[in-house]
C-alpha positions as CSV (number, residue, x, y, z in Angstrom):
1,X,36.6,-53.8,-1.3
2,X,37.5,-51.0,-3.7
3,X,34.8,-49.2,-5.7
4,X,35.0,-49.5,-9.5
5,X,36.3,-46.0,-9.8
6,X,39.2,-46.7,-7.4
7,X,40.6,-49.4,-9.7
8,X,42.6,-48.7,-12.9
9,X,40.4,-47.2,-15.7
10,X,41.1,-47.1,-19.4
11,X,38.8,-44.2,-20.4
12,X,37.8,-43.7,-24.0
13,X,37.2,-40.1,-25.2
14,X,37.0,-40.7,-28.9
15,X,35.6,-37.5,-30.2
16,X,32.5,-35.3,-30.1
17,X,29.4,-36.1,-32.0
18,X,27.6,-33.3,-33.8
19,X,23.8,-33.1,-33.9
20,X,23.7,-34.4,-37.5
21,X,26.2,-37.2,-36.9
22,X,24.4,-38.5,-33.8
23,X,21.4,-39.5,-35.8
24,X,23.5,-41.8,-37.9
25,X,25.5,-43.5,-35.1
26,X,24.9,-47.2,-34.3
27,X,25.1,-47.7,-30.5
28,X,25.7,-51.4,-30.7
29,X,28.6,-51.0,-33.2
30,X,30.4,-48.3,-31.3
31,X,30.0,-50.0,-27.9
32,X,31.4,-53.2,-29.5
33,X,34.4,-51.4,-30.9
34,X,35.2,-49.7,-27.6
35,X,34.9,-53.0,-25.8
36,X,37.2,-54.8,-28.2
37,X,39.8,-52.0,-27.9
38,X,40.0,-52.7,-24.1
39,X,38.2,-49.7,-22.7
40,X,36.4,-50.1,-19.4
41,X,35.1,-46.5,-19.1
42,X,34.3,-43.6,-21.3
43,X,33.4,-40.0,-21.5
44,X,30.2,-39.8,-23.6
45,X,29.2,-36.4,-25.0
46,X,25.6,-35.6,-24.0
47,X,25.1,-32.6,-26.3
48,X,26.4,-31.0,-29.4
49,X,29.4,-29.2,-27.9
50,X,29.2,-26.6,-30.6
51,X,25.4,-26.4,-30.6
52,X,24.4,-28.0,-27.4
53,X,24.7,-24.8,-25.5
54,X,21.9,-23.6,-27.8
55,X,19.7,-26.4,-26.4
56,X,20.6,-29.5,-28.5
57,X,20.9,-32.5,-26.3
58,X,21.1,-36.3,-26.7
59,X,18.9,-37.2,-23.7
60,X,15.6,-35.9,-22.4
61,X,16.0,-32.8,-20.3
62,X,13.7,-29.9,-19.3
63,X,16.3,-27.4,-20.6
64,X,16.5,-28.8,-24.1
65,X,15.3,-26.9,-27.2
66,X,15.9,-30.0,-29.3
67,X,16.6,-33.7,-28.8
68,X,17.3,-35.1,-32.2
69,X,17.8,-38.5,-30.7
70,X,17.6,-39.9,-27.1
71,X,20.9,-41.6,-27.7
72,X,21.7,-42.2,-24.0
73,X,18.7,-44.5,-23.5
74,X,19.9,-46.6,-26.5
75,X,23.6,-46.6,-25.8
76,X,23.9,-47.1,-22.1
77,X,22.6,-50.7,-22.1
78,X,25.0,-51.6,-24.9
79,X,28.0,-50.1,-23.0
80,X,27.1,-51.8,-19.8
81,X,26.7,-55.2,-21.5
82,X,30.4,-54.9,-22.4
83,X,31.6,-53.8,-19.0
84,X,32.0,-50.1,-19.9
85,X,31.2,-47.5,-17.3
86,X,29.7,-44.4,-18.9
87,X,30.6,-40.9,-17.6
88,X,28.6,-38.2,-19.2
89,X,30.9,-35.4,-20.6
90,X,29.5,-31.9,-20.1
91,X,31.2,-28.7,-21.2
92,X,30.7,-26.2,-18.4
93,X,33.2,-23.6,-19.5
94,X,32.3,-22.5,-23.0
95,X,29.1,-21.4,-24.7
96,X,28.5,-20.0,-28.2
97,X,28.3,-16.3,-28.8
98,X,24.8,-16.9,-30.2
99,X,23.5,-18.6,-27.1
100,X,25.3,-16.1,-24.8
101,X,23.3,-13.3,-26.4
102,X,20.1,-15.0,-25.0
103,X,21.6,-15.0,-21.5
104,X,24.0,-12.1,-21.0
105,X,23.5,-12.2,-17.2
106,X,25.2,-15.7,-17.2
107,X,28.5,-14.5,-18.8
108,X,31.9,-13.7,-17.5
109,X,32.9,-10.0,-17.6
110,X,36.3,-8.3,-17.6
111,X,37.5,-5.5,-15.4
112,X,36.3,-2.9,-17.9
113,X,32.8,-4.3,-17.7
114,X,32.8,-6.0,-21.1
115,X,31.5,-9.5,-21.7
116,X,34.4,-11.8,-22.6
117,X,33.7,-13.1,-26.1
118,X,37.0,-14.4,-27.4
119,X,37.3,-17.7,-25.5
120,X,39.1,-20.1,-28.0
121,X,38.9,-17.2,-30.5
122,X,35.1,-16.9,-30.3
123,X,32.9,-17.9,-27.4
124,X,31.7,-16.9,-23.9
125,X,32.4,-18.4,-20.5
126,X,29.5,-18.9,-18.1
127,X,30.1,-17.7,-14.6
128,X,29.7,-20.2,-11.7
129,X,28.3,-17.4,-9.5
130,X,25.6,-16.4,-12.0
131,X,22.0,-17.8,-12.5
132,X,23.6,-20.2,-15.1
133,X,24.6,-22.5,-12.3
134,X,20.9,-23.5,-11.6
135,X,20.4,-24.1,-15.4
136,X,23.4,-26.4,-15.3
137,X,22.2,-28.2,-12.2
138,X,18.9,-29.0,-13.9
139,X,20.8,-30.6,-16.7
140,X,22.6,-32.8,-14.1
141,X,19.4,-33.8,-12.4
142,X,17.8,-34.8,-15.6
143,X,20.8,-36.8,-16.8
144,X,21.0,-38.6,-13.5
145,X,17.6,-40.2,-14.2
146,X,19.5,-42.3,-16.8
147,X,21.6,-45.3,-15.9
148,X,24.9,-43.3,-16.1
149,X,27.8,-44.1,-13.8
150,X,29.0,-40.6,-13.3
151,X,29.7,-37.1,-14.8
152,X,32.8,-35.5,-16.1
153,X,32.7,-31.7,-16.0
154,X,35.0,-30.0,-18.6
155,X,35.7,-27.0,-16.5
156,X,34.4,-24.8,-14.8
157,X,36.9,-22.0,-15.2
158,X,37.5,-18.4,-14.7
159,X,38.9,-16.7,-17.8
160,X,42.0,-14.6,-17.3
161,X,40.8,-11.1,-16.3
162,X,37.5,-12.4,-14.9
163,X,35.0,-12.2,-13.4
164,X,33.4,-8.9,-12.8
165,X,29.8,-9.8,-13.6
166,X,27.0,-8.5,-11.4
167,X,26.7,-11.8,-9.5
168,X,30.4,-11.8,-8.6
169,X,30.3,-8.2,-7.6
170,X,27.4,-8.8,-5.2
171,X,28.8,-12.0,-3.8
172,X,32.2,-10.5,-3.2
173,X,30.7,-7.5,-1.5
174,X,28.6,-9.6,0.8
175,X,31.5,-11.8,1.7
176,X,34.3,-9.2,2.3
177,X,32.4,-5.9,2.4
178,X,34.7,-4.7,-0.4
179,X,34.4,-3.9,-4.0
180,X,36.1,-6.1,-6.5
181,X,39.6,-4.8,-7.2
182,X,40.0,-3.8,-10.9
183,X,43.8,-4.0,-11.0
184,X,46.2,-6.8,-10.2
185,X,48.2,-5.9,-7.1
186,X,49.5,-8.7,-4.9
187,X,50.3,-6.2,-2.1
188,X,46.6,-5.3,-2.0
189,X,44.7,-7.5,0.5
190,X,41.6,-7.1,-1.7
191,X,43.4,-8.6,-4.7
192,X,44.5,-11.6,-2.7
193,X,40.9,-12.1,-1.5
194,X,39.8,-11.9,-5.1
195,X,42.1,-14.8,-5.9
196,X,40.7,-16.8,-2.9
197,X,37.2,-15.9,-4.0
198,X,37.7,-17.5,-7.4
199,X,39.1,-20.7,-5.9
200,X,36.2,-20.9,-3.5
201,X,33.6,-20.2,-6.1
202,X,34.9,-23.1,-8.3
203,X,34.9,-25.4,-5.2
204,X,31.3,-24.3,-4.3
205,X,30.1,-25.0,-7.8
206,X,31.5,-28.6,-7.8
207,X,30.1,-29.2,-4.3
208,X,26.6,-28.1,-5.4
209,X,26.9,-30.0,-8.7
210,X,27.7,-33.1,-6.7
211,X,24.7,-32.5,-4.5
212,X,22.4,-32.1,-7.6
213,X,23.7,-35.4,-9.0
214,X,23.3,-37.3,-5.8
215,X,19.8,-36.1,-5.2
216,X,18.8,-38.4,-8.0
217,X,21.7,-40.9,-8.2
218,X,23.5,-41.3,-4.9
219,X,26.1,-43.8,-6.1
220,X,27.2,-41.8,-9.1
221,X,30.6,-40.1,-9.2
222,X,31.5,-36.6,-10.5
223,X,34.8,-35.0,-11.2
224,X,36.2,-32.1,-13.2
225,X,39.3,-30.7,-14.9
226,X,40.1,-27.1,-14.2
227,X,43.0,-24.9,-15.3
228,X,41.3,-21.5,-15.4
229,X,42.1,-20.1,-11.9
């Protein structure tokens, strides 16, 4: 018999709630609307995507600075009553400049050694090889204590020209006994290894994110989109 995620899914992704808006949302009403529209799954935002990276979350987690409403505990039963599988949406490729200043060691760096701060015009990208990864895994473990059906990771990515952070330099040196190449040159074996290194780093992050999820909720699914390689 096929698992639910092997069958056709009509996934709702109807927008991102802000911290002020989430206080006003009626969980019964929006679950009813999604059910009537024919959705059988959804991506549900678990934080203020513009402020959540500052610590604003809609579920109880050890890493939160603020939880204006434990929306997940209220909404999940209503969605499940209507046959809707809930996949928590988590942005793992963008954080605000303000939050990035609190954790510069998390951020992707270009070949000149400068923190990249213009993602989507303004924003930083966390690096999957940095200590940020453990912060993000704590989020996953805490969310998995809820009755979610899975997690959708928006990202992770490597921004063009990245990453040359301290964590990437040390990891690359250990793996290949080489310094990170600072210039694109496809004839250079070190450059080709750098490309491979980025693919492997993304794959390792997803592997470890899945492990963190299944430590708490073994039957939950996890998947990602990723264009930043």
